[in-house]
C-alpha positions as CSV (number, residue, x, y, z in Angstrom):
1,M,8.0,-49.8,10.9
2,N,7.5,-46.4,12.8
3,F,8.5,-44.7,9.6
4,V,5.8,-46.4,7.4
5,L,3.1,-45.2,9.9
6,L,4.5,-41.7,9.8
7,L,4.5,-41.2,6.0
8,P,1.1,-40.7,5.5
9,L,1.1,-37.9,8.1
10,L,4.2,-36.3,6.5
11,I,2.6,-36.4,3.2
12,A,-0.5,-34.7,4.5
13,L,1.2,-32.1,6.6
14,P,2.0,-29.7,3.5
15,S,-1.6,-29.8,2.4
16,V,-2.9,-29.0,5.7
17,S,-0.7,-25.9,6.0
18,L,-1.6,-24.7,2.6
19,A,-5.4,-25.1,3.5
20,Q,-5.0,-22.5,6.4
21,T,-3.1,-20.0,4.2
22,V,-5.3,-19.8,1.2
23,P,-8.6,-18.0,1.4
24,A,-11.8,-19.7,0.6
25,K,-14.3,-18.2,-1.6
26,G,-16.6,-15.9,0.5
27,A,-13.7,-15.0,3.0
28,N,-14.5,-11.5,4.2
29,T,-12.3,-11.4,7.2
30,I,-8.1,-11.7,7.7
31,T,-7.1,-12.5,11.2
32,V,-3.4,-11.6,11.9
33,V,-2.0,-13.3,15.2
34,L,1.0,-10.8,16.5
35,P,3.3,-11.2,19.4
36,D,1.8,-8.3,21.3
37,S,-1.7,-7.8,22.4
38,G,-4.1,-5.3,23.5
39,I,-3.1,-1.8,22.8
40,V,0.3,-2.6,21.7
41,A,-1.4,-4.7,18.8
42,W,-3.9,-1.8,18.2
43,K,-1.3,0.7,18.0
44,K,0.8,-1.5,15.4
45,T,-2.4,-1.9,13.2
46,A,-3.0,2.2,13.3
47,Q,0.5,2.5,12.4
48,V,0.4,0.3,9.6
49,L,-2.6,1.6,8.2
50,T,-1.4,5.1,8.3
51,M,2.1,4.1,6.8
52,R,-0.1,2.4,3.9
53,G,-1.7,5.8,3.2
54,Y,-5.1,5.7,5.4
55,S,-6.3,8.2,7.4
56,L,-8.0,7.0,10.6
57,K,-11.7,7.8,11.0
58,A,-12.9,6.2,14.2
59,T,-10.8,4.7,17.0
60,D,-11.5,3.3,20.3
61,K,-8.6,2.5,22.7
62,D,-10.9,1.1,25.3
63,L,-12.6,-1.2,22.8
64,L,-9.5,-1.8,20.6
65,T,-11.2,-0.8,17.4
66,L,-10.8,1.3,14.6
67,S,-11.7,2.2,11.1
68,T,-10.3,4.3,8.1
69,E,-11.5,7.2,6.0
70,S,-12.1,5.7,2.4
71,K,-8.8,5.5,0.3
72,S,-8.6,5.1,-3.6
73,T,-7.1,2.1,-4.7
74,G,-7.4,2.5,-8.4
75,R,-9.7,0.0,-10.2
76,A,-11.4,-1.0,-6.7
77,G,-12.6,2.6,-6.0
78,E,-12.5,3.7,-2.5
79,V,-11.6,1.2,0.2
80,V,-12.3,1.5,4.1
81,I,-10.8,-1.0,6.3
82,R,-12.0,-1.8,9.9
83,A,-9.9,-3.5,12.6
84,T,-10.9,-5.1,15.9
85,V,-8.0,-6.3,18.5
86,I,-9.0,-9.3,20.7
87,G,-6.0,-10.4,22.7
88,R,-3.1,-11.0,20.2
89,T,-5.4,-11.2,17.3
90,V,-6.2,-8.5,14.8
91,M,-9.4,-9.0,12.8
92,L,-9.5,-7.1,9.6
93,G,-12.5,-6.5,7.1
94,G,-13.8,-3.6,5.0
95,N,-16.1,-2.3,2.4
96,F,-15.6,-0.6,-0.9
97,T,-17.3,1.5,-3.4
98,T,-16.7,1.7,-7.2
99,A,-18.5,3.0,-10.4
100,I,-19.6,-0.7,-11.3
101,L,-21.5,-0.8,-8.0
102,D,-23.3,2.7,-8.9
103,G,-21.8,4.2,-5.6
104,S,-23.3,1.6,-3.1
105,G,-20.6,-0.2,-1.0
106,A,-19.8,-3.9,-1.0
107,R,-18.3,-5.8,1.7
108,I,-14.4,-6.7,0.9
109,T,-14.7,-10.4,0.2
110,Y,-12.5,-13.1,-1.5
111,R,-14.3,-14.0,-4.8
112,G,-11.3,-15.4,-6.7
113,M,-12.0,-13.1,-9.8
114,Q,-8.3,-11.9,-10.9
115,G,-8.4,-8.5,-12.1
116,S,-11.8,-7.5,-11.0
117,P,-12.5,-4.6,-8.5
118,F,-13.6,-7.2,-5.9
119,M,-9.9,-8.8,-6.1
120,V,-8.3,-5.5,-6.1
121,A,-10.1,-4.4,-2.8
122,W,-9.2,-7.9,-1.4
123,N,-5.6,-7.6,-2.4
124,E,-5.5,-4.4,-0.6
125,L,-6.9,-6.0,2.7
126,Q,-4.4,-8.7,2.4
127,E,-1.7,-6.2,1.9
128,V,-2.5,-4.5,5.2
129,A,-2.7,-7.8,7.0
130,K,0.6,-8.9,5.6
131,A,2.3,-5.8,6.7
132,L,1.3,-6.3,10.3
133,G,3.6,-9.2,10.1
134,G,2.0,-12.0,11.9
135,A,0.5,-15.4,10.9
136,L,-2.5,-14.9,8.5
137,T,-5.9,-16.9,8.5
138,Y,-9.0,-16.2,6.5
139,K,-12.7,-16.4,7.6
140,I,-16.4,-16.0,6.7
141,N,-18.1,-14.1,9.0
142,P,-21.8,-13.1,8.9
């Protein structure tokens, strides 16, 4: 009898887990939960960005924030990534510019448009998040 009660829950679990790992359209922030917190997470974030070819532009060890110089990503044009560490969580976001946008920047946002400069920029942000090695979640921040 107990198995019959648990069956709907077991069926629902995979879809709940999937919903947490797939970005919703409009997501503009990726959060990564790391095993370490504070300055250790901040240093790891800086190291990952540097290993991916970014130069750090502004860093603040007290506020645990950093941002990069723009980096070319091909079709997405130039990408700038910003990170803030709160506890064990790294919040990643950024902007990109491309010829399509006439030199004005756009926030990196998941739009689900495969092959577009928007998606190329999103994929770059996601690759940085994955390189940090923690659990990812996606958020829509104002």
